[in-house]
C-alpha positions as semicolon CSV with decimal commas, in nm:
position;residue;x (nm);y (nm);z (nm)
1;X;-0,081;-4,078;4,262
2;X;-0,038;-3,722;4,385
3;X;-0,296;-3,779;4,657
4;X;-0,106;-4,085;4,777
5;X;0,222;-3,891;4,790
6;X;0,056;-3,614;4,990
7;X;-0,098;-3,864;5,231
8;X;0,239;-4,032;5,288
9;X;0,411;-3,698;5,338
10;X;0,149;-3,601;5,594
11;X;0,197;-3,921;5,787
12;X;0,575;-3,877;5,787
13;X;0,541;-3,516;5,907
14;X;0,311;-3,628;6,188
15;X;0,555;-3,894;6,304
16;X;0,847;-3,647;6,281
17;X;0,655;-3,390;6,483
18;X;0,572;-3,648;6,749
19;X;0,939;-3,750;6,774
20;X;1,054;-3,389;6,808
21;X;0,790;-3,313;7,074
22;X;0,887;-3,624;7,268
23;X;1,256;-3,531;7,247
24;X;1,171;-3,182;7,367
25;X;1,057;-3,331;7,695
26;X;1,416;-3,438;7,764
27;X;1,623;-3,161;7,609
28;X;1,586;-2,793;7,524
29;X;1,818;-2,816;7,226
30;X;1,528;-2,920;7,000
31;X;1,307;-2,620;7,081
32;X;1,433;-2,364;6,830
33;X;1,519;-2,593;6,538
34;X;1,204;-2,799;6,594
35;X;0,976;-2,492;6,601
36;X;1,138;-2,347;6,291
37;X;1,110;-2,681;6,111
38;X;0,738;-2,706;6,199
39;X;0,664;-2,357;6,067
40;X;0,875;-2,412;5,755
41;X;0,691;-2,736;5,684
42;X;0,361;-2,549;5,705
43;X;0,484;-2,283;5,462
44;X;0,615;-2,535;5,208
45;X;0,296;-2,738;5,233
46;X;0,078;-2,434;5,161
47;X;0,291;-2,330;4,864
48;X;0,258;-2,676;4,710
49;X;-0,120;-2,689;4,774
50;X;-0,240;-2,440;4,512
51;X;-0,599;-2,553;4,559
52;X;-0,597;-2,405;4,909
53;X;-0,429;-2,081;4,801
54;X;-0,680;-2,039;4,516
55;X;-0,981;-2,126;4,730
56;X;-1,290;-1,900;4,730
57;X;-1,263;-1,607;4,967
58;X;-1,547;-1,745;5,178
59;X;-1,340;-2,045;5,286
60;X;-0,980;-1,956;5,204
61;X;-0,885;-1,830;5,552
62;X;-1,049;-2,128;5,723
63;X;-0,876;-2,377;5,494
64;X;-0,533;-2,220;5,556
65;X;-0,599;-2,222;5,930
66;X;-0,698;-2,590;5,928
67;X;-0,389;-2,684;5,726
68;X;-0,142;-2,485;5,939
69;X;-0,296;-2,560;6,281
70;X;-0,096;-2,877;6,369
71;X;0,233;-2,715;6,267
72;X;0,167;-2,405;6,476
73;X;0,054;-2,615;6,775
74;X;0,370;-2,822;6,744
75;X;0,592;-2,511;6,748
76;X;0,404;-2,362;7,044
77;X;0,425;-2,693;7,233
78;X;0,804;-2,704;7,189
79;X;0,831;-2,356;7,336
80;X;0,597;-2,458;7,620
81;X;0,807;-2,761;7,701
82;X;1,109;-2,535;7,745
83;X;0,923;-2,292;7,969
84;X;0,738;-2,557;8,171
85;X;0,860;-2,620;8,527
86;X;1,057;-2,931;8,606
87;X;0,890;-3,220;8,786
88;X;0,730;-3,557;8,722
89;X;0,377;-3,416;8,704
90;X;0,476;-3,147;8,455
91;X;0,650;-3,400;8,232
92;X;0,351;-3,634;8,253
93;X;0,110;-3,358;8,148
94;X;0,334;-3,262;7,859
95;X;0,362;-3,625;7,749
96;X;-0,017;-3,662;7,750
97;X;-0,050;-3,347;7,538
98;X;0,206;-3,480;7,288
99;X;0,011;-3,805;7,262
100;X;-0,314;-3,615;7,207
101;X;-0,154;-3,397;6,937
102;X;-0,013;-3,704;6,760
103;X;-0,341;-3,897;6,769
104;X;-0,555;-3,600;6,660
105;X;-0,326;-3,508;6,372
106;X;-0,307;-3,872;6,258
107;X;-0,685;-3,919;6,260
108;X;-0,807;-3,576;6,140
109;X;-0,545;-3,531;5,865
110;X;-0,571;-3,149;5,856
111;X;-0,429;-3,116;5,504
112;X;-0,696;-3,345;5,361
113;X;-0,966;-3,173;5,565
114;X;-0,859;-2,832;5,429
115;X;-0,878;-2,956;5,069
116;X;-1,225;-3,101;5,132
117;X;-1,341;-2,763;5,264
118;X;-1,219;-2,598;4,945
119;X;-1,386;-2,859;4,722
120;X;-1,717;-2,817;4,903
121;X;-1,705;-2,437;4,877
122;X;-1,622;-2,448;4,507
123;X;-1,905;-2,694;4,445
124;X;-2,151;-2,462;4,620
125;X;-2,036;-2,162;4,416
126;X;-2,073;-2,354;4,090
127;X;-2,422;-2,470;4,190
128;X;-2,525;-2,114;4,283
129;X;-2,388;-1,978;3,955
130;X;-2,578;-2,240;3,754
131;X;-2,895;-2,164;3,948
132;X;-2,859;-1,789;3,880
133;X;-2,800;-1,857;3,509
134;X;-3,109;-2,076;3,497
135;X;-3,322;-1,814;3,673
136;X;-3,189;-1,539;3,447
137;X;-3,260;-1,746;3,137
138;X;-3,613;-1,825;3,255
139;X;-3,680;-1,459;3,335
140;X;-3,542;-1,348;2,999
141;X;-3,755;-1,603;2,812
142;X;-4,063;-1,493;3,006
143;X;-3,999;-1,126;2,934
144;X;-3,938;-1,201;2,566
145;X;-4,261;-1,396;2,543
146;X;-4,456;-1,113;2,706
147;X;-4,301;-0,851;2,479
148;X;-4,371;-1,054;2,167
149;X;-4,733;-1,112;2,265
150;X;-4,785;-0,736;2,299
151;X;-4,583;-0,602;2,007
152;X;-4,679;-0,866;1,755
153;X;-5,053;-0,873;1,816
154;X;-5,115;-0,890;1,440
155;X;-4,914;-0,944;1,120
156;X;-4,932;-0,571;1,050
157;X;-4,804;-0,492;1,401
158;X;-4,518;-0,738;1,353
159;X;-4,427;-0,580;1,019
160;X;-4,437;-0,232;1,173
161;X;-4,219;-0,335;1,468
162;X;-3,960;-0,517;1,256
163;X;-3,943;-0,277;0,960
164;X;-4,064;0,070;1,063
165;X;-4,014;0,104;1,439
166;X;-3,656;-0,024;1,450
167;X;-3,382;0,209;1,571
168;X;-3,282;0,328;1,222
169;X;-3,632;0,297;1,075
170;X;-3,873;0,574;0,976
171;X;-4,054;0,579;1,314
172;X;-3,839;0,436;1,595
173;X;-4,000;0,394;1,934
174;X;-4,354;0,356;1,802
175;X;-4,606;0,073;1,781
176;X;-4,895;0,006;1,548
177;X;-5,214;0,018;1,756
178;X;-5,484;-0,006;1,489
179;X;-5,503;-0,058;1,117
180;X;-5,776;-0,008;0,858
181;X;-5,785;-0,062;0,485
182;X;-5,997;0,242;0,398
183;X;-6,001;0,151;0,031
184;X;-5,796;-0,043;-0,216
185;X;-5,572;0,259;-0,256
186;X;-5,570;0,409;0,094
187;X;-5,467;0,283;0,434
188;X;-5,522;0,449;0,772
189;X;-5,341;0,348;1,087
190;X;-5,314;0,465;1,444
191;X;-4,962;0,460;1,587
192;X;-4,859;0,519;1,944
193;X;-4,550;0,554;2,160
194;X;-4,381;0,234;2,271
195;X;-4,352;0,388;2,620
196;X;-4,673;0,466;2,799
197;X;-4,724;0,833;2,880
198;X;-4,484;0,955;2,610
199;X;-4,586;1,145;2,294
200;X;-4,598;0,941;1,976
201;X;-4,329;1,148;1,809
202;X;-4,203;1,077;1,458
203;X;-3,894;1,231;1,293
204;X;-3,934;1,545;1,085
205;X;-3,838;1,350;0,774
206;X;-4,086;1,072;0,853
207;X;-4,291;1,131;0,541
208;X;-3,980;1,130;0,322
209;X;-3,845;0,813;0,478
210;X;-4,179;0,632;0,454
211;X;-4,207;0,752;0,093
212;X;-3,869;0,603;0,012
213;X;-3,947;0,279;0,196
214;X;-4,295;0,225;0,047
215;X;-4,217;0,379;-0,292
216;X;-4,517;0,609;-0,255
217;X;-4,519;0,982;-0,336
218;X;-4,438;1,184;-0,027
219;X;-4,748;1,399;-0,078
220;X;-4,966;1,094;-0,017
221;X;-4,833;1,035;0,335
222;X;-4,993;1,233;0,616
223;X;-4,947;1,219;0,995
224;X;-5,175;1,410;1,227
225;X;-5,353;1,403;1,562
226;X;-5,635;1,165;1,640
227;X;-5,949;1,366;1,721
228;X;-6,047;1,325;2,082
229;X;-5,719;1,156;2,178
230;X;-5,398;1,277;2,337
231;X;-5,048;1,316;2,195
232;X;-4,969;0,955;2,274
233;X;-5,133;0,845;1,949
234;X;-5,113;0,973;1,591
235;X;-5,319;0,909;1,279
236;X;-5,123;0,794;0,973
237;X;-5,290;0,799;0,632
238;X;-5,104;0,657;0,331
239;X;-5,251;0,704;-0,016
240;X;-5,511;0,929;-0,163
241;X;-5,812;0,957;0,060
242;X;-6,133;0,824;-0,097
243;X;-6,355;1,084;-0,265
244;X;-6,707;1,090;-0,404
245;X;-6,616;1,312;-0,699
246;X;-6,487;1,043;-0,936
247;X;-6,648;1,098;-1,277
248;X;-6,736;0,736;-1,351
249;X;-6,727;0,512;-1,045
250;X;-6,735;0,145;-1,114
251;X;-7,061;-0,038;-1,067
252;X;-7,110;-0,150;-0,709
253;X;-6,845;0,085;-0,568
254;X;-7,072;0,384;-0,513
255;X;-7,115;0,433;-0,142
256;X;-6,847;0,175;-0,059
257;X;-6,585;0,443;0,008
258;X;-6,824;0,620;0,242
259;X;-6,889;0,296;0,429
260;X;-6,519;0,217;0,466
261;X;-6,440;0,569;0,580
262;X;-6,723;0,554;0,831
263;X;-6,561;0,245;0,983
264;X;-6,223;0,408;1,035
265;X;-6,370;0,744;1,133
266;X;-6,575;0,582;1,407
267;X;-6,255;0,479;1,586
268;X;-5,995;0,731;1,475
269;X;-6,169;1,048;1,355
270;X;-6,518;1,075;1,498
271;X;-6,725;1,349;1,346
272;X;-6,514;1,376;1,027
273;X;-6,713;1,352;0,705
274;X;-6,575;1,196;0,385
275;X;-6,582;1,443;0,096
276;X;-6,378;1,276;-0,176
277;X;-6,226;0,934;-0,249
278;X;-5,945;0,847;-0,490
279;X;-5,770;0,515;-0,539
280;X;-5,395;0,458;-0,538
281;X;-5,183;0,145;-0,575
282;X;-5,015;0,043;-0,244
283;X;-4,726;-0,189;-0,165
284;X;-4,821;-0,530;-0,042
285;X;-4,669;-0,476;0,306
286;X;-4,966;-0,258;0,404
287;X;-5,232;-0,471;0,237
């Protein structure tokens, strides 16, 4: 309904402009009021076409220019008719120009053309925004998948990342690189910095916080350097280290502690010899 009203108003304005321009060929009394009326019509039309005023910056100026062009040309033509020299040829040229203005405005419908420019620009912006959102979502999903594949390489690494290495956890900014069940009562692990080239630093109260989290005596938690490696990795031992001085080792366990320690020492502490082994009950998270 609104579109039909606007179309009718545009047609009426075109006819009115043609009548005024034709009358201006015969009399100068229409010049000033006609020019003012043409410019006022342009202003009122723009005010009532909020779509054009709220158009994207990339097309707003063009749309306003297209809408106001016939009104401005009409006003300028009225002034030109007053300043044009008298004579049959001059009047004929002016009459042809009036006919061209009327036909072009009737066929092109500048107001409708301006609104179509705005609609097209808005459609392009929406499409670009959706495309950027899609690309951002795809990139984020890809990055998340890559991060998860690195951090959660094993169940123990996942547990460390989600429970220990969180911002308010015992060892933020670290990752679990290797893990070894030295014995039923002792666990050794190699932790590193989450950022390559940075020291694998743990808070001063790391042992106390891990003790509280695992419910293990603080004296049974040790963090130290990894022999032969840089500061980017640290050796964590939780529990009493296996010994060979137990008075009555169970049948079949003799030598087992030495074998287990040899496995972890080969990777984490080369050249270190096992002297004693003692068992200690551990929480299930590290088993």
